[in-house]
N, C-alpha and C positions, 0 to 999 in steps of 0.2 A: 252529924252527917251529909253536910255539904262535904267537905274534904274528900270523906272515901266518894262518894262521885266524884271528885274532880279528877280524884286517884285513878279510881278505874278508864274517867274518859279520857285520861292522860296515856294511859297505860293503853286502850283500844288503836288510841291516832297511832302513836309506835306500833303496833303490832298490825294495822294498815300500812301505813308506811312503809315499811318492812318488805310488807310481799309485794305490796308493789315493784318497790326495789328488784325483788328476786326475781319477779315475775317478766317485771325487765331487761333483763339480765340475762334469764335463759333463751326468751324471745331473741335479744339480739346474736346471743354462743348460735339458735339453731339459725336466724339468717345468718352469719360470717359464713355459719355452714353450705349453706344451701346455693352462696355466692359464690364456695371456694367452690363445690362438684359441680357447677356452670360454668367456671374456669376449667376446671382438673378438660373438662367436656368440648371444650374450644381447643385447649392448646391442645387434643387428643387430634383433634380433625384438623387442625392444622399442619399439627405436624405431619400425618398421614398424607396430608398435599405434597407435602417440600419432600415424602421420600418415593412418592411417585414422580414426581418431580425430575430429582434425582437417581430416579432409575433409570430415563430415558436421556441421562448423558452421559458422557463416555466419564467410566469409573477411574477417579484416581484414588492414589493413600490419602490420601485427606475426603475426600468424599464418600470413603465407602468406610472413613473415622463415624465419619456425621452420621451416615446410616447406621451404625451404630447408637450410636448414641441418640437416634429418632427412635427407632426402634425400643430403644429402653426407654425413652420417656411418653412415649405412647401404650404399653404396657401398666404403666406408674400409673398415669396419670388414669386409665380407663378404673383399674384398682385402688385407687386412691377418692375417685365418681362413686366406687359400687360402695363401699364400707363407710364414708360418711352419709349416701340414702339411706343406710339399713340403720347406719347411725350406731354403725359398727365401736364395741369400746379401742380398737383397733386404731381408729385410722388416723389419731394424730405420729403414730410408730410408721404409718405407711406416709402419711401428709409429711415426712420428714425425708425421711428417702427422697419423695417426689420431688421436692423442693430440692433436691441436688441435682436427680437427673436432670429437670427445666434446664439451669442455669446450667452445667453439662452441654444438654444439644443448643441451648443459646450462645452456646458458645463457640461449640465446636463448630453449626452454621454461619459464623461471624465471619471467622476466620476463613470460610471458602469466599466470602467476598460477590456475593452472587446478591442485589437485588430483588430477585424471586425467590429471597429464604424469608424477607423481610418478618411477613406477615410470621412465622415459624418463630422466627427470632421474640419477635415482641410478644406473641401469646405465650410463649417459657419464660419471659421474664414475667411477665404480669402471673400465668400459675406459681411460679416460683415464692413471688410473693406472699401471695394466699396464703398457698401449702405452709407456707414458714410461720405463716400466723397461728393458723392450724394445733401446726406442732405444740404451737409453746415455747 
């Protein structure tokens, strides 16, 4: 009788530990998804400010290319954020593309060598890293 109680207790302990681990991983995933969605929102706003700034400057081939990258980045950040907030099954695929767009945007803006685009560049890099993690 004592052995069966010990076995039952051991099984119960293993079950509880497994449940705690599962819940912890789920909470971590939800936290990182929430964090990534926030990063996408911050990146979107920063890119919108950069776009407004560039519209007020004399256009060059490089600034036009950067504005196209910015527009793509803004749209993909919006979409990624919405899909993560809805916990859509499509968010990993969109996050992968968003990371690519953010990286391209950071590169295009960096090529302009304009200190007023620093926030956009940094936000894009941060968002790209976060979206890469969400994409898996």
